N, C-alpha and C positions, 0 to 999 in steps of 0.2 A: 496575395492570392487566397481565396477562401478554399477550405478543404472539406471533403465529405466527412461525415461522422454522425454518431447518434447523440443528439443534443435535445434537451428538454426545453420546449418553448417557454420563454420567461414571461409570466403574467401572474395574475392573482392566484390561479389554481396551483401553479408551480411554487408559489410563495406561501401557501397555506392560509391565504386571506379569504374571508367569506363576506358576502353582502347579500341581503335579502333581494330576491329577483325583482320584486315590485319596486323597491327603492332604486335599484340599478337602472331599471327601465325608465323611471322618472328622471334620473340624473342624465341619462343618455339622450333625452329628447332634444332635438336640434331646433334652432330658431334663427331667423334672419335678424330679428330685432336687436339682440345684444351685440352682434357683430357690427351692425350698422351704427348703433349708438357709439360703439368703440371707435369706428372709423371717423365719426364726427368729432369726438373728443381729441383723437389723434391729430386730425387735420387742424384743429384749433391750436393744439400745442405746437405743431410745426409752424403755423403762421406766427405765433408769438415768439418762439425761439428763433425763427428765421428772421424776424424783424430785428432781433438783437444783433444778428450777424450784419444786417444792412446798416444799422446804426454804428457798428464798430468798424466798418470798412475804412481802411486807411490808417488805422491805429493798431497798436500791439494787442489791444483787447480783442481783436478779431479772432485770435487763436482760441481764447477761452470761449467766446461766443460760438465759434464753429464746433468746439467740443461739446458744448451743451446742446446745440441744435443737432449735431451729429449723433449724440446719444439718443435724443428724442426720435431721430430718424432710424438709426441702425438697430436698436434693440427691438422695437416693434416690427421692423422689417423681418428680422430673424424669426421672432415669435409668431408673426402672422403667416410667414411662409411655411413654418412648421405646422401651425394649426390647420391651414388649408391643405397641406400635404396629407393630413389625416382625414380631410373632408368634413371636419367638425366645426369650422368657423361659422358657416352659414347653412341653413337648410336647403336653399336654392343652389343646385349644382352649378349653374352658369355663373352665379355670383362668387361662389367658392373658387371656381377655376379661374375666373378673371383676376381676382385678388391674388391668387397663388402665382399667376404669371407675372403680375406687376412686382410683387414682392421678391419673387425668385430672380427677376431681372436686376433688382437692386442688391440682392444678396449675392449675385454672381454665380448662381448654380442653376443649371438646366432643371426645370420643374419636375419632369418625370423621373429624372435621375434622383432628384431629392426625394421624391415620394417612394420609389422602390428601395433605395438604399436605407431610407429611414424605417420602412416597414421591416427590413431585415434587421436593423438595429433593435427594434422592439422584440422581434421573435427570438433573437439570440443576444440579449443585452450583455455586453462586456464578456463575450465568449471569444477567447483568442483564436484567430484563424477562421472565425465564422461571422462575427460582428463587423460589418463593413465600415462602421464609423468609430471603431475603437482607437484610442490613442496609444502611443508607446507606453509600455508598463515596465518598470515603475517610472514615474515622471521625475526627471532631473531638471535643474535650472535651465540648461540650454533648450530642452524640449518645451518647458513652460514658456520661455521667452519667445520662441518661435511661434508657439500657439497663440499667446495673448497679444502679441504684436500685430497679428492679422496677416503678416506676410506669408506664413505657412498656409493659411486658409486660401488666400488669394492665389498663391502659386498652385495649390491643389485644384482649385476651381477652374483656373485657366488651362491647366494640363488636361483636366477632364473634358472641358469644352473642345479643345483642339483634337483630342482623341475621338470624341463623338463626331465632330465635323469631318474628320478624315476616315470615319468608319473603322478606326483601329480600336476595337472593343476589347477591354481587358477581361481577364478571367473573372474578376470580381463582378464586372458589369454583366457578363454572361450568366453568372451564378444567380443574380438577384433580379434581373430584368427579363421579361418575356421576349423571345426573339422577334415576334411580330411588332414590337414597339420600337425597335431600333431605327427604322426609317423616320419616325416622328421625332425621336431624340436627335437624330442627325440634322433634320430640318430646323428644329428649335435651336440647336447649337449654332448653326449658321446665322440665324436671326439674332441671337445674343451677341455673337462676335461682331456682326455688322453694326449693331447698336453701339457697342463699346468703341469701335473704330470711328463711328460717326461722332460720338462725344469727343474723342481725342482730336479729330479734325476740326470740329467746331471751336474747341478751346484754342487750338493753334491758329484759327482764323480770327480770333479776337473775342469770342463769346466767353469772356472770363467769368461771367456770372455762373456758368456751369462749374467752374473750379471752386468758387467760393460757396455755392449753395448745394452742390452735389458731391463732387469728387473729394475735396478736402474734408468736409464733415463726415462723409462715409468712412474715410481712412481713420479719422480720429475717433469717431463713435464706434467703429468696429472693435477697437480694443476694449471698450466698456462692455460691448455685447459679448465678447469672448470671455470676459471675467464672469459673466453670468453663466456661460455654458461650461467653462472648464471645471467648475465645482460640482457638476451633476454626478460624475462617476469617479473622479480622481481619488485615489487612496482607498477605494472600495474594492471588494473581492471580485476577481475575474473568474469565469467558468462556473459560476454558481447558478443553480436554477431559481434561487430566491432573489426577487427584486430588492428585498430588504437588505440583502448583503451587498448588492452591486450598485445601489443607487442612493442618492442623498437628497433629502428635502431640507430647506432652510427657512428660518423665520424671515419675514420681509416687511418693509415699510409699504404704505399705500402707493407711493410713487413707483417703487420698484415693481410692485405687483401689477400696476397698470401697464408699465412699459413692457413687462415680461409676460403678460397675459396669464397671470396666476401660476406660471410654470415653476415657481419656487416649490410648489407642491409636486415635486418631480417623482417621488416614490409613488404617490397616488396616481399620477399620470401614467406611469409604466404599468401599474397594476391593472388599470382600466383605461386604455388609450382611446376608447370610443366615447369617453365623457368629454363634452365640450369645455372650452376654457372657462366659460362663465359659471360652470357648475363645479369646478375643482375645489373652491372653498367649502362647498356643501359636502363634497365627497370626502374631504379631509375630516370634517366633523363626524361623518359617519364611521370612518375607519380609525380615528386617532387612538382608540384604545388597543388596536391591534398592531400599531406601528411604532417604530422608534421615535423618540423625541426629536423634532427637527433640529438641525444644527443652528448655531448662531446666525445672525443676519449676514447679508451680502459682504460687507466690508470685513467683518471679523472672520468669516469663513475663508475669504480670499487671503487675508493676512496669514492665517494659520497654514493654508496650503503653500503659500510662498515660503514661509519659514521652513516647512518640511522639505520642500524641494531644494532649497539652498543648503540645508544641513545634509541632505542626502548626497548632494554633489560634493560637499566638503568631507564626506566620510564620517559624519557625526550621527548621533542618535536621531531617528526619524519619528519619534513619538510626538504626536500633536498635543496641544494643550487641552482642547475640549472637543474638537470635531471627531466624528466617527471615522475609524480606520479599520480596514481588514487586519487581523492580527499579524499576518505574514508581511504586511507593509511596514511594520515597526521593527527596526533593526538598531543595533548599537553602532553601526558604521558601515559604509559601503553602499552600493547602489542596487544590489541584488537582494530581493526579499527572501 
C-alpha cells in the first residue's frame, strides 16, 4: 500500500543536474522514423532467430534456439512497452499506442496500469511506501531468484489482471490511477485474459507452434530480460531525492543496447524521462561529466549483484567488487543494512 507523505519528485532538478534548455529541447524532439527503423530491424532479428527454432525442432538444440529467439523477443518487448508507456517511441500517438498495446500483451501487463504505475515510479524513484515498482530491500538470494526466474513477475501480472477484471482495485491502483480510467482498465484486462485463454486452448487443441514460437521463448527470454531490469536500482539508495544515488547506468555492447533500446543509460533516462530512446546516447554524452562512471557491462554487473545477494543470505560481507552501492547496503554480515 502506498502512503501519503512529503516526497521530492525524483528527476534532474532534485538531483542537481543541469542541461541547457536548447540542448534538452533538441534531445526531446520525437520522430516516427527511428522507431519504425527499429521495428524493421527487430522484425528481421525475430525472423532469423525464429528460423533457428524451426531448424532445431525435434532436437535438443531447440532449447538453446528458443532461448536466443526468446531473448530477441522478450527484451525488446519489455523495452518497447516501457518506451511507449512514456509516449516517446513515436511522434504519432496512434502508432505509439498501437505498439504499446501489442508489447503490453506480450509483456503480460495491462497497458494503462503499466503507464500509470511507471509514471509513479519515475516521480518517486526507489521511495519505500511510495514507488509502486520498488523491489524488496535489501535483496536476498530467494528474492533475486523469484525476480529473475520470471515467476514472480508472471504471478504479479496475472494477479493484477484478475483484480482489474473483477474491479477489485487495490490501494496502490487507487493512489496512482485516475478513477475515471478504471472502466478502461477493466475492459482491457478482460481482453488480455481472453487472449491468454485462447492461446492456451489453441495449444491444447494441437497448435503446438504457439508453444514453440511464443510461450516457451517468452518464458526463457523473460529471465534474460529480468537480468537487464534487476540491476537498474538494486543495491542503490532508497528514499533519496537524487537519481544519482538510487539508479545505475551500465556499460553495454551494441547488441545489448539494441535489444534494450539504449536503456543501459538508466540514470540519464530517469533524469530526463521525456528524452526518446534514440537520443539517450547523445544525452549521456551531454551529461557524462556530471554523472558517476557507469558500472561494468551487463554480465559483470549481474555477476556482482548475484555475489552480493548470495553473501547477504549467508550472513557474510555484502561489499561488491566494483559496482556502485549505497553505503548502508554494505554490511559485514546479515540481511539488514
